[in-house]
C-alpha positions, 0 to 999 in steps of 0.5 A: 500500500503506497503512502499518501503525500500527506503521510510522507510529509508528516513522516519527513517532519517527524524524521527532522524532529528525530534528527534534532533529538525529539524523543516524542517524534520518535515515539510517534514513529515507534507507534506507527511501525511497531506492529508491522515490525513485530509481525516480521520479527515473529514470522522470522524468529517463530518466537514471541519473546524473541520478536519483542526483543528484536523490535526493541533492538530495532528501534534502539538501533534506529534511534542511534542511527537516525541522523545518518538516515538520509531517506534514500529508501523508505523509512519502513524499508530501512526499519525492516532491514534493521529488524531483519539484521537483528533477527539474523543476529538473534537466530545465530545467538540462539543456534550457538546457545542450543549447540552449547545446551546440547553439548552439556546435555550429552555430557550429562547423559554420559555421566548419568548413564541414562537419557534425560526425559525431555517434555514433548513440544507437541501441541496438546489436543486442546490446542489442536482443536483451537486452530486448524491443523493446516495452519499449524502445519504451514507454520511449522513448515515455514519455521523449518525453512533456512533463515534466508528462505524464511526472510523472503517468504515473510517479506513477500507473502506476509508483508507483500513487500515489492521485490526491489524493496526486498532487495534493499532490505536483504542486500540481494539482487532482485533476481536472487530474491525471486529465485530464493522466494520460488525455492522457499515456496516450493519447500513449504509446498513439499513440506505441507504435502508430506505433512498432510499425507501422514496419518 
């Protein structure tokens, strides 16, 4: 959805005030963009707590860099690119943390001689009743994608971002964005098909 001239002018005034250190103007930008950024962060991270922290870090980084933002890209594009980078950083941190935890679990199992009993992460029957099985399967398939594929899928299919903006956000050529999106959609389609075929 394209912004109106009034919205663009209003945003330019807010940006000018932010560059002069006006925190109230920045709060207006936060209120304007926080929901959309949270949706992107949640879809990429798959975790509500991580998504909230990603958005917080995004706005902190934006405040620190606001004077350097010259408006070559739309503000929403710039903020989304910061959020995607924050999500990538968080994903790397979580992967390293999981790796350390798995290593610690393995050494603990060796010492105890018996495998640890881990609570199942499968949803309860009540949760399955509360949401459609297909939607749950689709979400699992999206979460199973590699980070780069998940990013393009979220930005295009959930945020409806144009290819050129996606390229700016992700630092990729438009052809690469389209290719990655095609492969992401194929992977999700295959995953859903296999999931539906299981009894």
